[in-house]
Legacy VTK file of the C-alpha trace (Angstrom):
# vtk DataFile Version 3.0
C-alpha trace
ASCII
DATASET POLYDATA
POINTS 486 float
32.345 -13.475 -4.737
34.244 -12.989 -2.768
34.255 -11.641 1.381
37.506 -8.615 1.261
34.465 -6.325 1.373
32.959 -8.013 4.303
31.997 -5.500 7.284
30.185 -7.349 10.011
26.790 -5.295 10.348
26.981 -2.079 12.026
24.190 -2.685 15.143
24.294 0.434 16.901
22.055 2.978 15.745
24.750 5.758 15.773
27.088 3.694 13.348
24.494 3.006 11.275
23.109 6.002 10.905
26.231 8.151 10.650
26.045 6.343 6.810
22.574 7.152 5.867
22.415 10.667 7.412
25.999 11.407 4.998
23.764 11.032 2.165
21.776 14.228 2.011
24.811 15.854 3.023
26.500 14.526 0.129
23.946 14.737 -2.603
23.238 18.214 -1.452
26.728 18.814 -1.717
27.087 17.877 -5.489
23.931 20.000 -6.222
25.789 22.865 -4.742
28.776 22.102 -6.555
26.611 21.805 -9.739
24.473 25.047 -9.639
28.823 27.105 -9.263
29.577 24.612 -12.046
26.230 25.749 -13.855
27.357 30.023 -13.013
30.611 29.126 -14.688
29.393 28.081 -18.241
29.309 24.284 -17.466
26.701 22.449 -19.602
23.574 21.359 -17.412
22.919 18.250 -18.550
26.093 17.027 -18.260
27.046 18.672 -15.188
23.033 16.873 -13.844
23.746 13.372 -15.347
27.614 13.555 -13.592
25.868 13.976 -10.118
22.801 11.804 -10.534
25.561 8.881 -11.325
27.476 9.921 -8.456
23.939 10.018 -6.396
23.271 6.292 -7.574
26.512 4.994 -6.969
26.494 6.233 -3.125
23.100 5.403 -2.240
23.249 1.825 -3.555
26.864 1.497 -2.178
25.286 2.222 1.428
22.480 0.313 0.802
24.244 -2.710 -0.005
27.220 -2.300 2.594
24.066 -2.626 5.163
22.772 -5.215 4.347
19.350 -5.196 6.752
16.788 -3.135 6.170
18.695 -0.588 3.980
19.156 -3.571 1.326
16.023 -4.602 1.325
14.359 -1.235 0.441
17.154 -1.118 -2.121
15.982 -4.696 -3.706
12.017 -3.386 -3.655
12.592 -0.237 -5.242
14.882 -1.867 -7.791
12.166 -3.310 -9.191
10.842 -0.146 -10.186
13.693 -0.025 -12.759
11.590 0.435 -15.914
9.605 3.843 -14.770
13.192 5.709 -14.066
13.170 9.007 -15.879
15.601 8.135 -19.080
17.556 10.422 -18.300
18.631 8.657 -14.923
18.116 5.736 -15.838
21.069 4.392 -16.679
23.421 4.803 -13.669
20.664 3.664 -11.363
20.131 0.477 -13.624
23.632 -0.413 -12.936
23.597 0.095 -9.294
20.018 -1.019 -8.675
21.521 -4.710 -10.594
24.600 -5.217 -8.088
22.661 -4.745 -5.138
19.581 -7.140 -6.273
22.289 -9.852 -6.698
24.728 -9.280 -4.427
26.613 -7.870 -1.325
29.812 -7.932 1.003
30.067 -12.165 1.827
31.000 -13.261 5.414
34.193 -14.968 5.679
34.421 -18.445 6.360
35.206 -18.115 9.760
31.732 -15.967 10.518
30.193 -18.762 8.762
31.207 -21.670 10.791
31.105 -19.421 14.157
27.037 -19.043 12.554
26.571 -22.627 12.599
28.125 -23.492 15.595
25.652 -21.463 16.962
22.584 -22.422 15.442
23.192 -26.217 14.411
26.130 -27.221 17.642
29.924 -27.961 17.211
29.001 -31.086 15.580
27.017 -30.169 12.206
30.537 -30.643 9.622
29.547 -33.878 10.486
26.493 -33.724 8.595
27.885 -32.760 5.926
30.211 -34.698 3.185
30.631 -30.842 1.366
30.657 -27.151 2.495
31.106 -24.614 0.161
32.824 -21.689 2.421
32.458 -19.487 -0.614
28.723 -18.122 -0.982
26.616 -18.824 -4.138
24.358 -16.102 -3.273
23.929 -13.451 -1.318
20.440 -11.454 0.358
18.870 -8.579 2.162
19.520 -10.394 5.665
21.535 -13.432 4.535
23.717 -15.166 2.274
22.894 -19.277 1.170
26.132 -21.702 0.494
25.821 -24.620 -1.588
26.444 -27.956 0.337
26.186 -31.843 -0.188
24.911 -33.857 2.901
26.247 -37.197 4.300
24.084 -38.545 2.014
24.664 -37.227 -1.152
22.117 -34.925 -1.545
22.611 -30.897 -2.403
21.581 -28.771 -0.241
21.414 -24.940 0.049
22.628 -23.570 3.184
21.290 -20.018 4.180
22.795 -17.964 6.954
21.802 -15.217 8.538
24.317 -12.393 8.624
25.348 -11.570 12.543
23.609 -8.547 13.902
21.084 -8.452 11.067
18.213 -8.518 13.426
19.843 -5.889 15.556
20.300 -3.461 12.923
16.845 -3.881 11.596
14.816 -0.708 13.341
17.811 1.153 13.593
18.086 0.924 9.625
13.798 1.457 8.867
13.818 5.273 11.527
16.467 6.705 9.718
15.373 5.403 6.196
12.019 6.674 7.328
14.063 10.233 7.856
15.537 9.887 4.681
12.928 8.788 2.627
12.912 11.780 0.049
15.849 10.487 -0.831
14.233 7.239 -2.861
11.866 9.833 -5.024
15.157 10.665 -7.135
14.362 6.784 -8.282
10.407 6.064 -7.967
9.033 10.237 -8.194
5.762 10.870 -6.646
6.728 7.297 -4.634
5.075 7.863 -0.654
8.134 5.881 0.101
7.451 6.327 3.904
3.840 4.053 3.537
6.655 1.283 1.963
9.054 1.213 4.277
6.338 1.095 7.218
4.927 -1.555 5.213
8.084 -3.643 4.665
8.588 -3.534 8.606
6.693 -5.839 8.152
7.818 -7.997 6.038
11.148 -7.982 7.547
10.659 -8.737 11.077
9.157 -12.508 9.899
12.218 -12.894 7.627
14.705 -12.614 10.921
12.588 -16.418 12.200
14.140 -18.771 9.335
11.980 -21.717 11.247
8.984 -19.337 10.320
10.171 -19.109 6.887
10.444 -22.389 6.483
7.292 -23.252 7.409
5.373 -20.756 4.740
8.007 -22.684 2.427
6.728 -25.912 3.944
3.269 -24.674 3.179
3.797 -23.390 -0.742
5.608 -27.201 -1.157
3.011 -28.938 -0.031
0.163 -26.285 -2.215
2.372 -26.447 -5.707
3.497 -30.692 -5.359
3.174 -32.004 -8.633
3.009 -28.490 -9.636
3.815 -29.383 -13.723
5.341 -25.059 -14.053
6.186 -24.369 -10.734
8.868 -26.413 -7.963
9.587 -25.282 -4.796
12.709 -26.660 -3.183
12.092 -29.453 -0.055
12.748 -27.690 3.732
15.556 -30.127 5.461
16.119 -28.838 8.247
15.714 -25.004 9.788
16.610 -23.473 12.825
15.913 -19.228 14.172
19.630 -17.983 11.858
19.745 -21.257 9.312
17.694 -22.548 6.747
18.557 -25.771 4.707
16.753 -26.821 1.488
17.028 -28.629 -1.769
19.522 -27.286 -3.688
18.141 -27.090 -7.425
20.230 -25.623 -10.284
18.895 -23.264 -12.013
19.483 -19.301 -13.687
18.374 -16.620 -12.538
15.598 -14.723 -14.296
17.608 -11.754 -13.304
20.148 -12.859 -15.959
17.608 -12.681 -18.052
16.059 -9.400 -17.648
17.635 -6.875 -19.734
18.714 -8.575 -23.157
16.430 -9.771 -26.207
15.408 -12.844 -26.808
18.067 -14.512 -29.235
15.192 -16.592 -31.359
12.154 -17.497 -31.590
12.886 -20.164 -28.800
14.073 -18.069 -26.450
11.341 -15.868 -26.787
8.626 -18.645 -26.211
10.530 -19.490 -23.213
9.934 -16.402 -21.829
6.489 -16.207 -22.103
5.864 -19.275 -20.145
7.618 -18.137 -17.715
6.094 -14.741 -17.503
2.561 -17.456 -17.391
3.783 -19.254 -14.176
5.089 -15.509 -12.185
1.800 -14.492 -12.615
-0.875 -17.091 -12.233
1.674 -17.871 -9.007
1.059 -14.740 -7.922
-2.726 -14.401 -8.729
-3.618 -18.483 -7.268
-1.084 -18.602 -4.202
-3.913 -16.518 -2.167
-6.432 -18.461 -3.614
-4.920 -21.955 -2.646
-3.107 -21.660 0.536
-3.697 -18.074 1.700
-0.249 -16.587 1.163
1.603 -14.614 -1.543
5.132 -14.685 -1.851
5.769 -10.814 -1.580
9.091 -10.358 -2.671
8.644 -8.909 -6.558
12.147 -9.436 -8.185
13.112 -11.891 -10.630
16.198 -12.848 -8.429
13.340 -15.549 -6.471
12.643 -16.808 -9.572
15.709 -20.071 -11.492
15.159 -21.173 -14.757
15.399 -24.790 -14.529
16.906 -27.306 -17.197
13.611 -28.835 -17.726
11.305 -25.581 -18.342
10.124 -25.047 -15.261
10.933 -22.178 -12.833
11.726 -22.526 -9.272
10.604 -20.347 -6.470
12.570 -19.559 -3.688
13.381 -17.329 -1.144
10.224 -16.933 1.682
11.198 -14.904 3.891
8.721 -12.048 3.243
5.333 -13.764 2.449
1.869 -12.099 3.121
-1.502 -14.407 5.035
-4.071 -13.773 2.913
-7.019 -15.709 4.364
-9.614 -14.357 2.286
-7.023 -13.923 -0.900
-6.587 -11.289 -2.935
-9.204 -8.393 -1.662
-11.753 -9.289 -3.989
-12.275 -4.889 -3.799
-9.134 -4.589 -6.032
-10.224 -7.143 -8.581
-13.395 -5.536 -9.155
-11.334 -1.967 -9.321
-9.218 -3.435 -11.821
-12.164 -5.109 -13.863
-13.749 -1.867 -14.230
-10.746 -0.079 -14.672
-10.095 -2.987 -17.826
-13.378 -2.300 -19.312
-13.129 1.560 -19.303
-16.541 1.419 -16.450
-15.289 4.817 -14.833
-18.838 4.666 -12.759
-18.731 1.653 -10.990
-14.927 2.276 -10.575
-15.238 5.969 -8.952
-17.825 3.865 -6.654
-15.600 1.206 -5.455
-12.737 3.792 -4.878
-15.105 6.356 -2.481
-16.225 3.259 -0.504
-13.136 1.959 -0.308
-11.243 5.094 0.880
-8.849 5.247 -2.225
-10.472 9.092 -3.315
-8.433 11.946 -0.813
-10.539 14.468 -2.683
-13.193 15.175 -5.503
-11.539 14.603 -9.243
-13.736 13.418 -12.614
-13.940 10.033 -13.159
-12.508 10.423 -16.912
-9.541 12.432 -15.439
-9.141 9.267 -13.006
-9.530 6.236 -15.448
-7.107 7.923 -17.736
-4.499 8.657 -14.864
-5.062 4.614 -14.322
-5.705 3.011 -16.993
-3.232 1.586 -18.044
-3.592 -0.359 -15.208
-6.117 -2.375 -17.095
-4.093 -2.790 -20.111
-3.238 -5.922 -19.771
-6.419 -7.088 -18.727
-8.081 -5.868 -22.195
-7.029 -8.378 -24.143
-6.144 -12.405 -24.525
-2.320 -11.431 -24.935
-0.644 -8.577 -23.330
2.693 -7.910 -24.809
4.702 -6.582 -21.615
7.657 -4.066 -22.485
10.172 -1.877 -21.336
8.451 0.854 -23.876
5.241 0.563 -22.550
6.162 0.694 -19.151
8.088 3.489 -19.890
5.243 6.008 -20.854
3.541 5.023 -17.411
5.835 5.861 -15.378
6.820 9.245 -17.280
2.941 9.714 -16.686
2.038 9.044 -13.918
5.434 10.169 -11.957
5.912 13.311 -13.838
5.843 16.223 -11.386
5.599 18.334 -13.871
2.567 17.204 -15.173
-1.166 18.481 -14.523
-2.357 14.880 -14.259
0.027 14.243 -11.410
-1.066 17.653 -9.192
-4.745 17.636 -10.344
-5.449 13.418 -10.387
-2.598 11.564 -9.140
-2.600 13.385 -5.791
-6.073 13.089 -5.652
-5.672 9.393 -4.923
-4.634 7.489 -2.017
-3.950 3.680 -1.566
-5.444 2.291 1.983
-2.821 0.909 4.081
-4.644 -2.509 3.916
-4.230 -2.707 0.393
-0.229 -1.548 -0.221
1.382 -4.864 0.279
-0.341 -6.344 -2.703
-0.085 -3.678 -4.429
2.939 -3.195 -4.142
3.708 -6.885 -4.883
1.421 -6.802 -8.593
2.605 -3.960 -9.361
6.646 -5.058 -9.575
5.781 -7.971 -10.944
4.376 -5.630 -13.869
7.779 -3.866 -13.811
9.762 -7.350 -13.952
8.063 -8.659 -16.231
7.767 -5.707 -18.237
12.148 -6.012 -18.267
11.556 -9.238 -19.215
9.927 -8.236 -22.320
6.908 -10.977 -22.777
3.929 -11.720 -23.769
1.008 -13.537 -21.331
-2.732 -14.180 -20.880
-3.242 -12.166 -17.729
-6.946 -11.470 -18.285
-7.684 -15.148 -18.249
-5.366 -15.559 -15.601
-7.375 -12.829 -13.550
-10.626 -14.465 -14.119
-10.024 -17.944 -13.210
-8.091 -16.995 -9.299
-9.282 -13.472 -8.247
-12.343 -13.475 -6.860
-14.407 -10.172 -7.588
-12.635 -9.866 -11.643
-14.418 -12.506 -12.724
-18.675 -12.068 -13.796
-20.196 -13.896 -10.772
-19.221 -16.733 -8.272
-19.911 -19.509 -10.583
-18.384 -18.184 -13.573
-15.448 -17.749 -11.455
-15.348 -21.448 -9.653
-16.140 -22.847 -12.891
-12.487 -21.502 -14.445
-10.808 -21.957 -11.574
-11.765 -25.825 -11.234
-10.393 -26.207 -14.786
-6.651 -26.092 -14.030
-5.294 -29.533 -15.201
-8.216 -31.377 -12.343
-7.380 -29.161 -9.607
-10.240 -28.026 -7.510
-12.082 -24.499 -7.254
-9.681 -22.207 -5.211
-12.163 -21.646 -2.865
-12.579 -25.461 -2.212
-8.585 -25.665 -1.765
-8.205 -26.431 2.165
-5.557 -24.095 3.811
-2.528 -25.539 3.857
-1.291 -26.551 7.442
2.555 -26.984 7.825
3.655 -28.052 11.286
5.988 -25.588 12.511
9.426 -25.997 13.456
9.612 -29.849 12.266
12.675 -31.258 10.341
12.628 -34.073 7.974
13.779 -37.124 7.917
17.909 -37.315 7.593
17.835 -33.509 8.457
20.964 -31.651 9.947
21.422 -30.075 13.040
19.724 -30.024 17.192
16.048 -31.333 17.544
14.891 -28.217 17.837
15.325 -27.049 13.774
LINES 1 487
486 0 1 2 3 4 5 6 7 8 9 10 11 12 13 14 15 16 17 18 19 20 21 22 23 24 25 26 27 28 29 30 31 32 33 34 35 36 37 38 39 40 41 42 43 44 45 46 47 48 49 50 51 52 53 54 55 56 57 58 59 60 61 62 63 64 65 66 67 68 69 70 71 72 73 74 75 76 77 78 79 80 81 82 83 84 85 86 87 88 89 90 91 92 93 94 95 96 97 98 99 100 101 102 103 104 105 106 107 108 109 110 111 112 113 114 115 116 117 118 119 120 121 122 123 124 125 126 127 128 129 130 131 132 133 134 135 136 137 138 139 140 141 142 143 144 145 146 147 148 149 150 151 152 153 154 155 156 157 158 159 160 161 162 163 164 165 166 167 168 169 170 171 172 173 174 175 176 177 178 179 180 181 182 183 184 185 186 187 188 189 190 191 192 193 194 195 196 197 198 199 200 201 202 203 204 205 206 207 208 209 210 211 212 213 214 215 216 217 218 219 220 221 222 223 224 225 226 227 228 229 230 231 232 233 234 235 236 237 238 239 240 241 242 243 244 245 246 247 248 249 250 251 252 253 254 255 256 257 258 259 260 261 262 263 264 265 266 267 268 269 270 271 272 273 274 275 276 277 278 279 280 281 282 283 284 285 286 287 288 289 290 291 292 293 294 295 296 297 298 299 300 301 302 303 304 305 306 307 308 309 310 311 312 313 314 315 316 317 318 319 320 321 322 323 324 325 326 327 328 329 330 331 332 333 334 335 336 337 338 339 340 341 342 343 344 345 346 347 348 349 350 351 352 353 354 355 356 357 358 359 360 361 362 363 364 365 366 367 368 369 370 371 372 373 374 375 376 377 378 379 380 381 382 383 384 385 386 387 388 389 390 391 392 393 394 395 396 397 398 399 400 401 402 403 404 405 406 407 408 409 410 411 412 413 414 415 416 417 418 419 420 421 422 423 424 425 426 427 428 429 430 431 432 433 434 435 436 437 438 439 440 441 442 443 444 445 446 447 448 449 450 451 452 453 454 455 456 457 458 459 460 461 462 463 464 465 466 467 468 469 470 471 472 473 474 475 476 477 478 479 480 481 482 483 484 485
């Protein structure tokens, strides 16, 4: 990764707004030019393809350069790649893939200045080695590999200077430009997504709070035979030092077929781990990792997955809302009357609509839960996307627009749907129904069956009996780095 394209994040609202506000003008200009070319006899499909590719490149280039909330919104949308209409999929796929994995990096002088401010001027004495070239980039920070004086390899996550000042300006402008994102997922309520992301982004700014969440996950999953959570070594408001784990991002696996049976078995095992982690963590510790993209999981050499980046974590003290699990169960078991009773009671219906129409429209949500093992793949996800977000279809206008998503359920639905899309890109098979019955109160038939199933997992107590993991705030492990406040 090079830093030749790095620019300090513009912290002023005007500087950032100009970049974002230019997008609709550029898109409109291309549309007008394309209209003129079609009048002159150019092929309509060819003109549309060229304009779409250029729009995709410009949109995600701007989001990546701005980092902050803009880049985060792009990453959140990128998990819906499998639902993008076929005629625009390829240019968006290229742009989204780049956005998920990288952005212009900070030069060494900026990195060192940030470490001086956060860890004190003596931070170099704590490291035997520090790699000035970042190993990874994220929405509000980048990660460097380092070796402590005692020989431990660590990941040092450093927040981009100015990221905290840029967030509000980004979000305000992006909300005004939210219609642009329907080019990626037609029918998406981008404004609602960005309002929910605002809450997550504010949490991500304080790396000490992120360290606390990471410690909580590490304690809850200590000794797990499938999942590893890197230990926190030290934290400051804008620097987080964690155990380094060598692994391959799941994002590098997506998009290519399995090479043999062993590779497919690994993918299926990874899918099981991802699903179980998402389903079980709210029940086990009242927290849900709320950043659903494959780059947050690393495949380790010993066959386990490592889950990283705890900036976006939602607090769910009661676990995944039981009403959502009950709705899913009624959808999966094709029980339209019971499904409609819950949808009406919980505010999911904006107006009257036939139960059978609703079941047909959202029925695919229950597909992974109808069979013992379900095959997640792109063709299946693409069919759902083409049906659900078809703005020319009767189902969208007469049924889809009658449905609404209450704000209190938006986050959980976004995370679960995001992982459904990601698993479809992974092309894998998993026992989703069994995991739902084990970990989701409300999905299983009765409290007794739920508790019994949950208690069978490797000798662990039932999820409702597992105490909430409490992590000390702003603490530093023995041998940590930096100031006492870390």
